[in-house]
C-alpha positions, -999 to +999 in steps of 0.1 A: -867+443-715-865+469-743-834+459-761-836+487-788-839+513-761-810+502-740-784+491-767-771+527-771-763+528-734-737+499-738-703+514-748-694+504-784-727+486-792-752+492-819-783+475-829-783+463-865-816+446-869-846+435-849-854+400-861-884+395-838-896+405-802-868+383-787-841+382-813-817+409-825-786+414-846-759+437-832-724+449-835-698+458-809-666+477-817-636+472-794-605+493-794-574+478-779-546+504-784-541+506-822-561+475-828-598+478-835-620+447-835-655+446-847-678+418-834-711+409-852-735+391-831-770+375-826-788+383-793-817+363-781-839+368-749-837+332-738-861+336-708-883+364-697-903+365-665-922+397-662-935+387-627-900+383-613-887+411-634-859+389-647-845+377-680-816+358-695-800+370-728-777+349-748-754+363-775-729+348-799-703+371-814-678+367-843-649+390-849-651+404-885-615+395-893-616+360-879-596+369-848-620+350-825-655+348-811-674+350-779-705+336-763-722+356-735-750+346-712-763+375-691-789+370-664-805+400-647-831+405-620-846+438-611-859+446-577-872+476-558-848+493-533-853+526-514-876+541-539-855+530-569-845+499-588-815+477-582-805+454-611-785+423-602-764+412-633-746+379-637-727+373-670-708+344-683-683+351-711-666+325-732-638+337-755-620+318-783-593+325-807-569+355-806-593+376-786-591+350-758-553+357-757-558+394-750-576+387-717-553+360-703-541+382-674-556+369-642-590+386-636-586+411-665-617+399-683-637+401-651-623+436-643-631+449-678-666+434-676-671+452-643-660+485-659-683+479-690-713+471-668-705+502-647-704+524-678-736+508-691-753+515-657-742+551-657-754+556-693-787+539-686-792+560-655-786+592-675-810+579-702-837+572-676-833+606-660-834+624-693-866+607-703-882+615-669-871+651-670-882+657-705-909+633-718-902+622-753-868+619-771-835+620-751-817+654-750-789+661-775-763+661-748-773+627-736-774+613-771-738+625-777-726+610-744-742+576-754-728+576-789-695+559-781-684+540-812-657+520-797-651+503-763-617+517-750-603+485-737-570+499-725-588+525-705-610+499-690-580+476-683-563+504-665-594+511-644-598+474-636-561+472-626-564+503-603-595+487-587-577+454-581-547+472-566-571+491-543-586+458-531-552+443-525-538+474-506-569+478-483 
């Protein structure tokens, strides 16, 4: 529920402004080969249920050069599992404009989204472990690992394609 603490864990994302306890302004930088797109966005925690350990976050994004926009609605629920926490994430993504053309390949948006969530989870896990190992500020190595200024979309597309081929073959 602590957006400012977890934004650095999401590849290519940065928090620009905290508007209030549930509203934020952010930026996401996406690198697609030689093309770099910067999306400015408004995020809002739409629902928050502390008892169920769940929330819904809605974000609207606009590409800086007018190449498109996106609306994302992400729902998550945290639950205890074998001494740890499992987070179930469901995300709806609507793309418009040129940016929608880039993801037209069947399942590519879904595959890239899975890769992004996977990277986010790895970064968040490292962040939590660093905080529990050394109370206070995260370690320098962890900060450097989290400081990814751009989402490498081609790399994520490749990983998504490999995962899809693995499912087809097996």
